Steps between C-alpha positions, in 0.01 A plus 500: 500500500638201690863537402777661702595847390828682494460862609641766277785581733471861381762743628468537874621802696615277788490124542440524873432744779355575840270779616342611827131577452355716777159558338263343250594783262866393525394146408301624202798714391734200511251295298484781244880525487534127435190481280622750243769251396272199457425362156262244353610153606638612837394328822506671840481286814382688810556331834465593864262448790137611511478879506854551369382714207501263203176636351611858569824430310294351215305829487826685438601257227159548335536878528834493317366264236196727450247219510133516586408456865411491776767263627363297789603165641384218271500247787151364433514504121866391468580746219392834357598645165579870487488611138747755367370850431722528190511272197810284484570521874480181709213413729568418864370169630477523879496155662456406866598143591403526869202263469725236344785511754401170660524326165874445447445325168308789343557543129486879469480493121206258514327715765541813286394310189184383679401864548479533122680834502460676170852641522804292405759496779773587249318827426470603864694567816397240758510621863454212745432544872580200720664336198840423646604152390222484240504808278866458409382217273331755274824650372873439488551855628292665769506784749486381862376763746488416870315734736567474872373686803672498836311459826337813645555710189315592183826547308552234236819387335493400134774282357494433127712307254475382142552125497570249226453125513 
C-alpha cells in the first residue's frame, strides 16, 4: 500500500468550478454532484478553515457513491472506511489530517498504512480533510476543493479543480 497511485482520471464533467453554498444542503448537493464522477483510485483534497463544511461535503460525496455511513469527522481516528453498498463499486476512505498538521514531515502513506486498513487505496476513493500539501502525494491526479466562508455570513464558497503533478 505504500506506493504512489495514479488516479483513473475518468471522464470529468468539468475540470474546475465555483459554487456559492447558502445551506448545509447546498454543500451536500455539491458533494453529491462531484462525487458521482469519482472512481476507484481518485483522491479528493478538502481544505478550508474550521467549520467551513469539509465533513458536510464529504457526506454528499458518500451519498453519491452510495457507501455505508454515517459520515462523521474522523479527526480522532484519522481515517474511516465507508464500504460500498454494491459489489464492484469503490469504498470511500475518509481521512482527517487535522491532528497531524503540526508535523510537516508526515508521511501520509505510512500513517494510513499504520492503521492497517483492510481496503487497498487503489480500490477506493480517498477523501482527505486538512490534507493540503500532503494528500497530493497519494495520486498523480486529484480533486482539490477549497471551502471558504466570509466574515459575518454562513454562505460558503467552494472552489474546485482537478490537478495533476
